[in-house]
PLY file of the C-alpha trace (Angstrom):
ply
format ascii 1.0
element vertex 281
property float x
property float y
property float z
element edge 280
property int vertex1
property int vertex2
end_header
5.94 -9.38 -18.53
6.01 -6.37 -19.29
6.19 -3.95 -16.02
5.49 -0.23 -15.29
7.98 0.80 -12.70
7.12 3.98 -11.26
9.54 5.96 -9.16
12.50 4.13 -11.25
15.26 6.43 -10.81
14.93 6.10 -7.03
17.12 3.48 -4.70
14.77 1.00 -4.76
13.43 1.74 -8.28
16.41 1.14 -9.66
17.49 -2.42 -7.81
13.78 -3.54 -9.14
14.77 -2.53 -12.93
17.62 -4.47 -12.81
16.18 -7.47 -11.11
13.49 -7.39 -13.32
15.88 -7.61 -16.24
17.46 -10.30 -14.62
14.23 -12.51 -14.26
13.94 -11.78 -18.51
10.86 -9.15 -18.05
10.87 -6.08 -19.87
10.35 -2.48 -17.99
8.91 0.74 -18.64
10.72 2.89 -16.43
8.66 6.11 -15.31
10.06 9.39 -13.82
9.60 12.78 -13.95
12.78 12.86 -16.09
14.56 11.04 -18.37
18.48 11.10 -17.90
18.63 8.69 -21.05
20.11 5.78 -18.72
18.62 2.97 -20.52
21.17 0.62 -18.56
19.40 -2.92 -18.72
17.96 -4.67 -21.95
13.96 -4.81 -22.90
13.30 -1.40 -20.88
12.35 2.19 -22.13
11.62 5.49 -20.00
8.81 7.29 -19.89
8.39 10.67 -18.52
5.11 11.08 -16.31
3.85 13.27 -12.89
2.01 10.05 -11.22
0.30 12.94 -9.39
-1.31 13.73 -13.04
-3.90 10.71 -14.41
-3.68 11.79 -17.89
0.67 11.31 -18.02
0.11 8.08 -15.26
-2.43 6.73 -17.74
-0.28 7.25 -21.16
2.93 5.95 -19.17
1.27 2.57 -18.36
-0.80 1.77 -21.59
0.80 -1.13 -22.92
1.80 -2.79 -19.67
1.30 -6.16 -17.83
1.45 -4.96 -14.16
2.52 -1.92 -12.16
5.33 -1.52 -9.36
4.52 1.81 -8.01
6.89 3.22 -6.27
6.75 6.84 -6.26
6.31 9.16 -3.69
7.51 11.56 -1.12
9.76 9.00 1.04
9.39 10.78 3.99
7.85 14.37 5.90
11.39 15.53 7.21
11.35 19.14 6.32
8.03 19.41 4.06
4.97 20.63 4.50
2.33 18.24 5.73
-0.30 19.08 2.68
2.07 18.51 0.29
3.50 14.91 1.69
-0.26 14.03 1.94
-1.29 15.31 -1.19
1.57 14.33 -3.30
1.10 10.32 -1.99
-2.69 9.67 -1.58
-2.88 11.27 -5.09
-0.10 9.39 -6.77
-1.11 5.91 -5.49
-4.98 6.80 -6.53
-4.02 7.52 -9.98
-1.51 4.56 -10.10
-4.57 2.06 -9.02
-7.39 4.07 -11.08
-5.34 4.00 -14.46
-4.46 0.56 -13.85
-8.18 -0.30 -13.48
-8.84 1.73 -16.40
-6.22 -0.46 -18.82
-6.93 -3.72 -17.10
-3.88 -4.14 -15.43
-4.78 -6.67 -12.44
-1.45 -7.31 -11.18
0.01 -4.29 -8.75
3.08 -4.09 -6.00
2.38 -0.75 -4.04
5.22 0.52 -1.90
3.62 1.14 1.41
5.66 1.54 4.58
5.47 0.15 8.40
4.59 4.13 8.93
1.39 2.86 7.88
0.55 2.15 11.40
2.30 5.37 12.64
5.66 5.13 13.61
9.11 7.14 13.17
7.39 10.51 12.16
4.63 10.46 14.80
3.45 13.69 16.65
2.04 11.48 19.42
4.49 9.27 21.83
4.44 5.64 20.25
2.29 3.79 22.91
-0.34 1.85 20.59
1.67 -1.32 20.65
-0.67 -4.07 21.83
1.88 -6.70 21.30
5.70 -7.71 19.73
5.96 -9.10 16.81
3.82 -6.52 15.00
2.07 -8.62 12.28
-0.22 -7.35 9.35
-3.06 -6.56 11.67
-1.21 -4.50 14.32
-3.26 -1.66 15.42
-2.52 1.26 13.53
-2.67 4.97 15.10
-1.25 7.47 12.69
-0.49 10.70 13.53
1.63 12.29 10.75
0.98 13.65 7.35
3.35 10.38 5.83
1.62 7.70 8.11
-1.83 8.61 7.51
-1.26 8.68 3.38
0.10 5.45 3.94
-2.97 4.37 5.87
-5.57 5.92 3.33
-3.26 4.44 0.68
-3.96 1.06 1.67
-7.67 1.42 2.10
-7.54 2.76 -1.84
-6.11 -0.58 -2.35
-8.82 -2.22 -0.58
-11.35 -0.37 -2.63
-10.01 -0.88 -6.27
-9.60 -4.75 -5.79
-13.62 -4.70 -5.63
-13.70 -1.40 -8.36
-12.01 -3.49 -10.87
-12.35 -7.41 -10.33
-10.14 -9.64 -10.62
-7.45 -7.19 -9.82
-4.53 -7.86 -7.15
-2.34 -5.41 -5.23
0.17 -6.12 -2.81
0.83 -3.48 -0.70
4.15 -4.10 1.13
5.36 -2.43 4.09
8.85 -1.66 3.64
11.46 0.18 6.34
14.31 1.69 6.66
15.43 0.52 2.91
19.20 0.16 3.44
22.45 -1.92 4.63
22.49 -3.39 8.25
25.50 -1.17 8.84
24.36 1.80 7.60
20.93 1.35 9.57
23.04 1.00 12.94
25.52 3.78 12.50
22.11 5.70 12.23
21.52 4.13 15.46
24.36 5.00 16.88
24.32 8.76 16.27
20.52 9.20 16.62
19.00 6.53 18.68
15.80 7.77 19.84
14.70 9.31 16.34
16.05 6.06 14.50
16.34 3.39 16.50
13.80 3.46 19.26
11.05 5.18 17.20
11.69 2.93 14.41
11.66 -0.22 16.16
15.43 -0.94 15.13
14.47 -2.32 11.45
15.80 -2.10 8.28
15.66 -4.06 5.12
18.32 -4.63 2.30
17.61 -2.51 -1.06
18.36 -5.79 -3.10
15.76 -7.94 -0.51
13.21 -5.07 -1.02
13.37 -5.22 -5.09
13.03 -9.13 -4.81
9.87 -8.59 -2.78
8.36 -5.97 -5.57
8.78 -8.51 -8.47
7.34 -11.42 -6.38
4.55 -9.62 -5.83
3.33 -9.15 -9.40
4.86 -12.49 -10.40
2.88 -14.45 -7.28
-0.38 -12.33 -7.56
-2.13 -15.35 -8.56
-1.41 -16.79 -4.79
-3.66 -14.26 -2.90
-6.88 -13.04 -3.67
-7.79 -9.21 -3.83
-5.40 -6.81 -1.55
-2.87 -8.11 0.71
-0.59 -6.11 3.16
2.81 -8.10 3.59
5.54 -6.77 6.15
8.74 -7.07 4.14
11.78 -6.48 7.02
15.15 -7.89 7.71
14.49 -11.06 10.19
16.98 -9.44 12.61
16.93 -5.66 13.98
19.70 -3.70 13.50
21.08 -4.27 17.22
22.82 -7.33 18.89
21.08 -6.89 21.77
18.19 -9.13 22.23
14.79 -7.74 21.11
13.03 -8.69 24.48
15.14 -6.13 26.50
15.05 -3.28 23.77
11.23 -4.24 24.28
10.92 -3.97 28.00
13.06 -0.64 28.30
10.90 1.35 25.77
7.91 -0.33 25.38
7.36 -2.11 28.88
3.53 -1.75 28.43
3.30 -3.90 25.25
3.10 -7.86 25.41
5.72 -10.15 23.93
4.71 -13.15 21.85
5.39 -16.36 23.53
9.49 -17.36 22.52
10.04 -14.05 21.03
13.17 -11.54 21.24
15.27 -14.12 22.97
18.00 -12.92 20.08
17.62 -10.01 17.69
14.78 -10.68 16.10
12.78 -8.61 14.04
9.75 -6.24 15.50
7.92 -7.10 12.35
6.70 -11.01 11.74
7.53 -11.69 7.73
5.90 -14.89 7.73
3.08 -14.05 5.55
5.67 -13.02 2.67
7.62 -15.78 3.18
4.70 -18.34 2.84
2.36 -16.67 0.01
4.99 -14.33 -1.86
8.16 -16.88 -1.92
9.95 -14.24 -0.18
13.02 -14.49 2.05
15.53 -11.35 2.87
18.97 -13.70 2.63
21.01 -12.66 5.55
23.81 -12.34 3.94
22.80 -9.16 2.98
0 1
1 2
2 3
3 4
4 5
5 6
6 7
7 8
8 9
9 10
10 11
11 12
12 13
13 14
14 15
15 16
16 17
17 18
18 19
19 20
20 21
21 22
22 23
23 24
24 25
25 26
26 27
27 28
28 29
29 30
30 31
31 32
32 33
33 34
34 35
35 36
36 37
37 38
38 39
39 40
40 41
41 42
42 43
43 44
44 45
45 46
46 47
47 48
48 49
49 50
50 51
51 52
52 53
53 54
54 55
55 56
56 57
57 58
58 59
59 60
60 61
61 62
62 63
63 64
64 65
65 66
66 67
67 68
68 69
69 70
70 71
71 72
72 73
73 74
74 75
75 76
76 77
77 78
78 79
79 80
80 81
81 82
82 83
83 84
84 85
85 86
86 87
87 88
88 89
89 90
90 91
91 92
92 93
93 94
94 95
95 96
96 97
97 98
98 99
99 100
100 101
101 102
102 103
103 104
104 105
105 106
106 107
107 108
108 109
109 110
110 111
111 112
112 113
113 114
114 115
115 116
116 117
117 118
118 119
119 120
120 121
121 122
122 123
123 124
124 125
125 126
126 127
127 128
128 129
129 130
130 131
131 132
132 133
133 134
134 135
135 136
136 137
137 138
138 139
139 140
140 141
141 142
142 143
143 144
144 145
145 146
146 147
147 148
148 149
149 150
150 151
151 152
152 153
153 154
154 155
155 156
156 157
157 158
158 159
159 160
160 161
161 162
162 163
163 164
164 165
165 166
166 167
167 168
168 169
169 170
170 171
171 172
172 173
173 174
174 175
175 176
176 177
177 178
178 179
179 180
180 181
181 182
182 183
183 184
184 185
185 186
186 187
187 188
188 189
189 190
190 191
191 192
192 193
193 194
194 195
195 196
196 197
197 198
198 199
199 200
200 201
201 202
202 203
203 204
204 205
205 206
206 207
207 208
208 209
209 210
210 211
211 212
212 213
213 214
214 215
215 216
216 217
217 218
218 219
219 220
220 221
221 222
222 223
223 224
224 225
225 226
226 227
227 228
228 229
229 230
230 231
231 232
232 233
233 234
234 235
235 236
236 237
237 238
238 239
239 240
240 241
241 242
242 243
243 244
244 245
245 246
246 247
247 248
248 249
249 250
250 251
251 252
252 253
253 254
254 255
255 256
256 257
257 258
258 259
259 260
260 261
261 262
262 263
263 264
264 265
265 266
266 267
267 268
268 269
269 270
270 271
271 272
272 273
273 274
274 275
275 276
276 277
277 278
278 279
279 280
């Protein structure tokens, strides 16, 4: 396949470009600047601002699939209207341009924040149960979470708007090696630990999920949401102990939390996409 990758110069984007090349795909690296680095085989750079529709349409021409990563990655020190407008428009332009060009396989980088989490402006009291599956009730109360929730709604619309389209919305979280996330937790426990439910996912595992989302698009219909997380937290404390201390009103599903299991389920991605995190990472 020839795969267009927006946000290709970002942390995840660079990993995605590499894994696509490693698996024999050609790539179009799309970003706002061209730094001249074509460091993998069968690749090219196309400069585009994906908040501009015509730019996006031109950048996607000739491609078979889209891995859409480009977005403002968090709302910290950003005005709400800027975060919301950028991320919602970038997603819309990507989905709409793919539809116009007949590109049916799309991976979109969503976030656990689609249900309201780390950047919330209200107390995190909306969790009905742990671990959280893809059907968990959401309550976005910040610009970043709202944009991700709205983008997932867009994806549901576009698979009907352009029949045959497959969109995998991958809910990533804290894309860093475990030791780095654990360090963040030790330094800012409430903000990066409690409010993030102690989660993480390795960048290499994230990139594998992106590629599988387009390679295995025939395994699902329409739009699907997938949790993409490590199977453990970045802590050694049993997860049920953390849950009972910080979220005492949340129901714990039977058998969960005896060890440091993730606060999110990942079996859907494992079953449908064939994705695994690989604990060694």
